[in-house]
C-alpha positions in Angstrom: 11.2 -13.0 -6.1 7.7 -12.3 -4.7 8.8 -8.8 -3.8 9.9 -8.1 -7.4 6.7 -9.6 -8.8 4.5 -7.4 -6.6 6.5 -4.3 -7.6 6.2 -5.2 -11.4 2.4 -5.7 -11.1 2.1 -2.3 -9.2 4.3 -0.6 -11.8 2.2 -1.8 -14.7 -0.9 -0.8 -12.8 0.4 2.7 -12.2 1.5 3.0 -15.8 -2.0 2.0 -17.0 -3.6 4.6 -14.6 -1.2 7.2 -16.1 -2.4 6.4 -19.6 -6.0 7.2 -18.6 -5.0 10.9 -18.3 -4.9 12.6 -21.6 -1.8 14.7 -21.1 0.3 11.6 -20.1 -1.3 9.5 -22.8 -0.3 12.0 -25.5 3.2 12.0 -24.1 3.5 8.2 -24.2 1.3 7.4 -27.1 0.6 9.3 -30.3 -2.8 10.5 -29.2 -5.1 10.3 -26.2 -7.2 7.1 -26.1 -11.0 7.1 -26.5 -13.3 7.2 -23.6 -14.2 3.5 -23.5 -10.5 2.6 -23.9 -9.6 4.9 -21.0 -12.2 3.2 -18.9 -10.8 -0.2 -19.7 -7.3 1.0 -18.8 -8.5 2.5 -15.5 -10.3 -0.8 -14.6 -7.2 -2.9 -15.5 -4.8 -0.6 -13.7 -7.0 -0.7 -10.6 -7.2 -4.5 -10.8 -3.4 -4.7 -11.1 -3.0 -2.6 -8.0 -5.4 -4.7 -6.0 -3.6 -7.9 -7.3 -0.4 -6.4 -6.1 -1.9 -5.8 -2.7 -3.3 -9.3 -2.5 0.0 -10.8 -3.5 1.9 -8.9 -0.9 -0.6 -9.8 1.8 -0.6 -13.4 0.9 3.2 -13.6 0.8 4.0 -11.6 4.0 0.8 -11.5 6.1 -1.5 -8.6 6.8 0.8 -6.2 8.7 4.0 -6.6 6.7 2.0 -7.2 3.5 0.3 -3.8 3.6 3.6 -2.0 4.3 5.1 -3.9 1.4 2.2 -3.1 -0.9 2.4 0.6 -0.1 6.1 0.6 -0.7 5.5 -1.1 -4.1 2.8 1.5 -5.0 4.9 4.5 -3.9 8.0 3.2 -5.7 6.0 2.4 -8.9 4.4 5.8 -8.9 7.9 7.4 -8.5 9.2 5.3 -11.4 6.3 6.3 -13.7 6.7 9.9 -12.8 10.5 9.7 -13.6 9.7 8.0 -16.9 7.2 10.7 -17.8 9.7 13.4 -17.0 12.4 11.7 -19.0 10.0 11.2 -21.9 9.0 14.9 -21.8 12.7 16.0 -22.1 13.2 14.0 -25.3 12.9 16.0 -28.5 
């Protein structure tokens, strides 16, 4: 359960970081968010990635926790990129 929770937190963090870029935000939302909103998304996305790292390290220890976090981050980035590609192919 902790593995899935860490991955979901990393997924939401990566999705929020993708929304800070104007091209991806226009693809997912109607328009690109304003500058202050993008800054808040960037801070919240970074916080979620750090929270995922702390969750992995506290659950599995330092060595395995870091490997688990990087696997969460890589898989979450892959899922966000697949979602953006799928969203781009829709009419």
